[in-house]
C-alpha positions in Angstrom: -17.7 -52.3 -2.4 -19.4 -54.1 -5.2 -17.7 -57.3 -4.3 -18.7 -56.9 -0.7 -22.3 -56.2 -1.7 -22.3 -59.3 -4.0 -20.8 -61.4 -1.2 -23.4 -60.2 1.3 -26.2 -60.9 -1.2 -24.8 -64.4 -1.7 -24.6 -65.0 2.0 -28.1 -63.7 2.5 -29.4 -66.0 -0.2 -27.7 -68.9 1.4 -29.1 -67.9 4.8 -32.7 -67.8 3.4 -32.3 -71.2 1.7 -30.8 -72.6 4.9 -33.7 -71.3 6.9 -36.1 -72.9 4.4 -34.3 -76.3 4.5 -34.2 -76.2 8.3 -37.9 -75.5 8.5 -38.6 -78.4 6.1 -36.5 -80.7 8.2 -38.3 -79.5 11.4 -41.7 -80.2 9.8 -40.7 -83.6 8.7 -39.5 -84.6 12.2 -42.6 -83.0 13.6 -44.8 -85.1 11.4 -42.9 -88.3 12.4 -43.2 -87.6 16.1 -46.9 -86.6 15.8 -47.6 -89.8 13.9 -45.9 -91.9 16.6 -47.9 -90.1 19.4 -51.2 -90.3 17.7 -50.7 -94.0 16.8 -49.8 -94.8 20.4 -52.9 -92.9 21.7 -55.5 -93.9 19.2 -54.4 -97.3 18.0 -55.6 -99.3 21.1 -59.0 -97.8 20.8 -59.2 -98.7 17.2 -58.2 -102.3 17.9 -60.9 -102.5 20.6 -63.5 -101.2 18.2 -62.4 -103.7 15.6 -62.7 -106.6 18.1 -66.2 -105.3 19.2 -67.3 -105.1 15.6 -66.0 -108.7 14.9 -68.0 -110.0 18.0 -71.1 -108.2 16.9 -70.8 -109.6 13.4 -70.3 -113.1 14.7 -73.4 -112.8 17.0 -75.4 -111.5 14.0 -74.5 -114.4 11.8 -75.1 -116.9 14.5 -78.5 -115.5 15.5 -79.8 -115.3 11.9 -78.0 -118.4 10.6 -76.1 -116.5 7.9 -72.6 -117.5 6.9 -69.8 -114.9 7.1 -69.3 -115.2 3.3 -72.9 -114.4 2.5 -72.9 -111.5 5.0 -69.6 -110.3 3.5 -71.1 -110.3 0.0 -74.1 -108.4 1.3 -72.0 -105.8 3.0 -69.5 -105.5 0.1 -71.3 -102.5 -1.3 -70.8 -100.6 2.0 -67.3 -99.2 2.4 -67.4 -98.6 6.1 -69.3 -98.9 9.4 -69.1 -97.0 12.7 -68.5 -98.5 16.0 -67.9 -96.4 19.2 -67.0 -93.3 17.0 -64.3 -95.2 15.2 -64.6 -95.7 11.5 -64.1 -99.4 11.1 -64.0 -100.6 7.5 -62.3 -103.0 5.1 -59.7 -100.4 4.1 -56.3 -100.0 5.7 -56.1 -99.3 9.5 -56.5 -95.6 10.3 -54.1 -95.4 13.3 -51.2 -97.5 12.4 -48.0 -95.5 11.8 -48.6 -94.8 8.1 -52.2 -94.0 8.7 -51.3 -91.6 11.6 -48.6 -90.0 9.4 -51.2 -89.3 6.7 -53.5 -87.9 9.4 -51.0 -85.5 10.8 -50.1 -84.4 7.3 -53.8 -83.4 6.7 -53.8 -81.6 10.0 -50.7 -79.3 9.6 -51.6 -78.6 6.0 -55.2 -77.7 7.1 -56.7 -80.0 4.5 -58.6 -82.0 7.1 -60.2 -84.8 5.0 -61.9 -86.2 8.0 -61.5 -89.9 7.2 -59.9 -90.3 10.6 -60.5 -88.2 13.7 -59.2 -88.7 17.3 -61.9 -90.0 19.7 -59.9 -90.3 22.9 -59.7 -87.4 25.3 -55.9 -87.5 25.2 -55.8 -87.5 21.4 -58.2 -84.6 21.1 -56.2 -82.5 23.7 -52.9 -83.3 22.1 -54.4 -82.4 18.7 -55.1 -78.8 19.9 -51.5 -78.1 20.9 -50.1 -80.1 18.0 -52.1 -78.2 15.4 -51.2 -74.8 16.8 -47.5 -75.4 16.3 -47.8 -77.5 13.1 -50.2 -75.2 11.2 -48.1 -72.2 12.1 -44.9 -73.8 10.9 -46.5 -75.1 7.7 -47.9 -71.7 6.9 -44.4 -70.2 7.3 -43.1 -73.0 5.1 -45.6 -72.1 2.4 -44.6 -68.5 2.5 -40.9 -69.4 2.3 -41.7 -71.7 -0.6 -43.5 -68.7 -2.3 -40.3 -66.6 -1.9 -38.2 -69.3 -3.4 -40.6 -69.7 -6.3 -40.7 -65.9 -6.9 -36.9 -65.8 -6.7 -36.6 -68.5 -9.4 -39.2 -66.9 -11.6 -37.6 -63.5 -11.2 -34.2 -64.8 -12.4 -35.8 -66.6 -15.4 -37.9 -63.5 -16.4 -34.9 -61.3 -16.0 -32.9 -63.5 -18.3 -35.6 -63.4 -21.0 -35.7 -59.6 -20.5 -32.0 -59.3 -21.0 -32.2 -61.5 -24.1 -34.9 -59.2 -25.5 -32.8 -56.1 -24.9 -29.8 -57.7 -26.6 -31.9 -58.7 -29.7 -33.3 -55.2 -29.9 -29.8 -53.6 -29.7 -30.5 -51.7 -26.5 -28.0 -53.7 -24.5 -24.7 -55.0 -25.5 -23.2 -58.3 -24.4 -21.1 -58.3 -21.2 -17.4 -58.1 -21.6 -14.8 -60.7 -20.3 -14.9 -59.3 -16.8 -18.6 -59.8 -16.5 -19.4 -56.1 -16.6 -21.6 -54.5 -19.3 -22.3 -51.1 -20.7 -23.9 -48.3 -18.7 -26.9 -48.5 -20.9 -27.6 -52.0 -19.7 -27.5 -50.8 -16.0 -29.7 -47.9 -16.8 -32.2 -50.1 -18.6 -32.4 -52.8 -15.9 -32.3 -50.7 -12.8 -36.0 -50.0 -12.9 -37.0 -53.3 -14.5 -39.6 -55.3 -12.5 -41.0 -58.7 -13.5 -44.8 -58.4 -13.9 -46.9 -60.0 -11.2 -49.3 -61.1 -14.0 -46.5 -63.2 -15.6 -45.8 -64.8 -12.2 -49.5 -65.6 -11.8 -49.6 -67.1 -15.3 -46.6 -69.3 -14.6 -47.9 -70.5 -11.3 -51.3 -71.2 -12.9 -49.7 -73.3 -15.6 -47.5 -75.1 -13.0 -50.6 -75.9 -10.9 -52.5 -77.3 -13.9 -49.5 -79.5 -14.9 -49.2 -80.9 -11.4 -52.9 -81.6 -11.2 -53.0 -83.3 -14.6 -50.0 -85.5 -13.7 -51.5 -86.4 -10.3 -54.8 -87.2 -11.9 -53.1 -89.5 -14.4 -51.7 -91.4 -11.4 -54.8 -91.4 -9.3 -57.2 -92.5 -12.0 -55.9 -96.0 -12.6 -54.6 -96.7 -9.1 -57.7 -95.5 -7.2 -60.2 -96.5 -9.8 -61.5 -93.0 -10.3 -62.5 -91.3 -13.5 -60.1 -88.6 -14.7 -62.7 -85.9 -13.9 -63.0 -87.3 -10.3 -59.2 -87.3 -10.0 -59.0 -83.6 -11.1 -61.8 -82.8 -8.7 -59.8 -84.5 -5.9 -56.7 -82.6 -6.8 -58.4 -79.3 -6.6 -60.1 -80.1 -3.3 -56.9 -81.4 -1.8 -54.4 -78.9 -3.2 -56.6 -75.9 -2.2 -56.9 -77.4 1.3 -60.7 -77.5 1.1 -60.7 -81.2 2.0 -64.3 -82.4 1.7 -63.2 -86.0 2.3 -65.6 -87.6 -0.2 -62.6 -88.8 -2.2 -59.3 -89.6 -0.4 -56.2 -91.1 -1.9 -54.1 -93.9 -0.4 -56.8 -95.4 1.7 -56.7 -99.0 0.6 -54.9 -101.7 2.5 -52.7 -102.7 -0.3 -51.6 -101.3 -3.7 -49.4 -102.4 -6.5 -46.0 -100.8 -5.8 -47.4 -99.5 -2.5 -44.4 -97.7 -1.2 -43.7 -95.9 -4.4 -47.3 -94.9 -4.8 -47.6 -93.5 -1.3 -44.3 -91.6 -1.7 -45.6 -90.1 -5.0 -48.9 -89.3 -3.4 -47.2 -87.4 -0.6 -44.9 -85.4 -2.9 -47.7 -84.5 -5.3 -50.0 -83.3 -2.6 -47.1 -81.3 -1.1 -46.2 -79.7 -4.5 -49.8 -79.1 -5.3 -50.6 -77.4 -2.0 -47.5 -75.2 -2.3 -48.3 -74.1 -5.9 -52.0 -73.5 -5.3 -51.1 -71.5 -2.1 -48.7 -69.4 -4.1 -51.2 -68.9 -6.9 -53.8 -67.8 -4.4 -51.5 -65.2 -2.9 -50.5 -63.8 -6.2 -54.1 -63.9 -7.5 -55.3 -62.0 -4.5 -53.0 -59.1 -5.4 -54.5 -59.0 -8.9 -58.1 -59.1 -7.5 -57.2 -56.3 -5.1 -56.0 -54.2 -8.1 -59.2 -54.9 -9.9 -61.2 -53.7 -6.9 -59.0 -50.6 -6.6 -59.5 -49.9 -10.2 -63.3 -50.0 -9.8 -63.1 -47.7 -6.7 -60.9 -45.3 -8.6 -63.3 -45.2 -11.5 -66.2 -44.5 -9.1 -64.2 -41.8 -7.4 -63.2 -40.4 -10.8 -66.9 -40.1 -11.9 -67.9 -38.5 -8.6 -65.0 -36.0 -8.6 -65.7 -35.1 -12.2 -69.4 -34.3 -11.4 -68.4 -32.3 -8.3 -65.7 -30.4 -10.1 -67.9 -29.7 -13.1 -70.7 -28.3 -10.9 -68.1 -26.1 -9.1 -66.7 -24.8 -12.5 -70.2 -24.1 -13.8 -71.2 -22.2 -10.6 -68.0 -20.2 -10.6 -68.3 -19.5 -14.4 -72.0 -18.3 -14.2 -71.5 -16.2 -11.0 -68.3 -14.3 -11.9 -67.6 -14.3 -15.7 -69.7 -13.7 -18.8 -70.5 -16.7 -20.9 -68.4 -15.5 -23.8 -65.2 -14.7 -21.9 -62.6 -17.1 -20.5 -60.6 -15.7 -17.7 -57.3 -16.8 -16.3 -59.0 -18.0 -13.1 -61.3 -20.3 -15.0 -58.5 -21.7 -17.0 -56.6 -22.5 -13.8 -59.6 -24.2 -12.4 -60.0 -26.4 -15.5 -56.3 -27.1 -15.5 -56.5 -28.2 -11.8 -59.3 -30.6 -12.8 -57.2 -32.0 -15.6 -54.3 -32.5 -13.3 -56.4 -34.4 -10.8 -57.6 -36.7 -13.5 -54.2 -37.5 -15.2 -53.3 -40.2 -12.7 -53.9 -43.2 -15.1 -57.4 -41.8 -16.2 -58.8 -39.8 -19.1 -60.9 -36.7 -19.1 -63.1 -38.0 -21.9 -64.7 -40.7 -19.8 -63.6 -43.5 -22.2 -62.5 -46.9 -21.0 -59.0 -46.9 -19.5 -56.4 -48.7 -21.6 -54.4 -51.7 -20.4 -51.3 -49.5 -20.5 -52.9 -46.8 -18.3 -54.3 -49.6 -16.0 -50.9 -51.1 -15.4 -49.4 -47.6 -14.9 -52.0 -46.6 -12.3 -51.5 -49.7 -10.2 -47.7 -49.8 -10.0 -47.8 -48.3 -6.4 -50.4 -50.7 -5.3 -48.3 -53.7 -6.5 -45.4 -52.5 -4.4 -45.1 -55.4 -2.1 -44.9 -58.1 -4.7 -43.1 -56.0 -7.3 -40.4 -54.8 -4.8 -39.7 -58.4 -3.9 -39.5 -59.5 -7.5 -37.2 -56.6 -8.4 -34.9 -57.1 -5.5 -34.5 -60.8 -6.1 -33.9 -60.3 -9.8 -31.5 -57.3 -9.5 -29.8 -58.4 -6.3 -30.6 -55.0 -4.8 -30.2 -54.2 -1.1 -32.7 -55.3 1.4 -34.1 -53.2 4.2 -32.2 -53.0 7.4 -33.3 -55.4 10.1 -32.3 -53.0 12.8 -34.6 -50.3 11.5 -37.7 -52.5 11.6 -36.8 -54.5 14.7 -36.6 -57.7 12.7 -40.0 -57.3 11.0 -39.2 -57.2 7.3 -39.0 -59.4 4.3 -41.4 -61.9 2.9 -44.0 -61.8 0.2 -47.8 -62.2 0.0 -49.7 -62.4 3.2 -46.4 -62.7 5.2 -45.1 -59.4 3.7 -48.3 -57.5 4.6 -48.1 -58.7 8.2 -44.4 -58.0 8.5 -44.7 -54.5 6.9 -47.5 -53.7 9.3 -45.5 -54.9 12.3 -42.6 -52.8 11.0 -44.6 -49.7 10.9 -46.2 -50.2 14.3 -42.8 -51.0 15.9 -41.2 -47.9 14.4 -44.1 -45.8 15.6 -43.6 -47.1 19.1 
């Protein structure tokens, strides 16, 4: 039975990884096809706008008797001009294949820099349907990436936890057959990697990626290091102001290598920041729950104290404690023991973590299962709605509950 469970877990892991790889391949092909379609639709309009701009520039120089060189020096400080809704500038073309590929990447990742936008009716209509499928697939990709990251972090944190137990003498080394003492199983059955450690690791990874990307953007794009860090946050968080956009010049030194590195860094940065946002949202939710519990605690304490005083003054003398009053006080104490103190002092970190274990169930359960190789919920019970972490888990669990109710 143990071997069968291990085999099923291994097959399940391979199935999840295969799904992740298949989705990544689908998104890549989707981007390539989208770039080809947008280039075919928008490129002719861009070429016509460039020709119109060239004719207007020639007429201006002829009418005002200014040479093209002098006018070019005058316009050098301006990065771009607008003709017929198309941004025509001295940078690289917007709607050649590479430019269109960069555009569809900003669409499906929801960054939306805005340095290029479709102006034809066909391009705008195609964008609506293209974005619906592309954004949905990319969000799913981000969630599956989050699962892979949490799985990796869970195994790493579990290894450190086992090493700590071995050094403390609470767990012996495994024997030659790979099994260990019963104390090891007892100590690790309820072990769960902390969501705070996961948030810290994701935060460090995001900072490292941003610093490495900034070190590349600063000399290549001519930005300061602070501007490069600013661009990394705006791009990786999918805010996408568009005031600074990478890979927009016509030529670069080692152009192919730079554009490939730019694509990979933006992809890794967006995935890490998205994962960090999901994990951080859980911590923020726990903080809000802690504030609400403290407010509820204070309110309940005042109501219970009024009830006790009324009951005490109406029934019993002031100098005598009856069994009924002791039971009332004991009931108040029992209601306050869930991670809180009767004295009204600030809650300790240990009590705070203990009181929020249930609220962290979604993330902690996933971390525990991936680390311990525990069984997953049956798909048949939940009509296929199960699994996932973060926002995807919340939606899947809600779908599971509603489908079971029906």
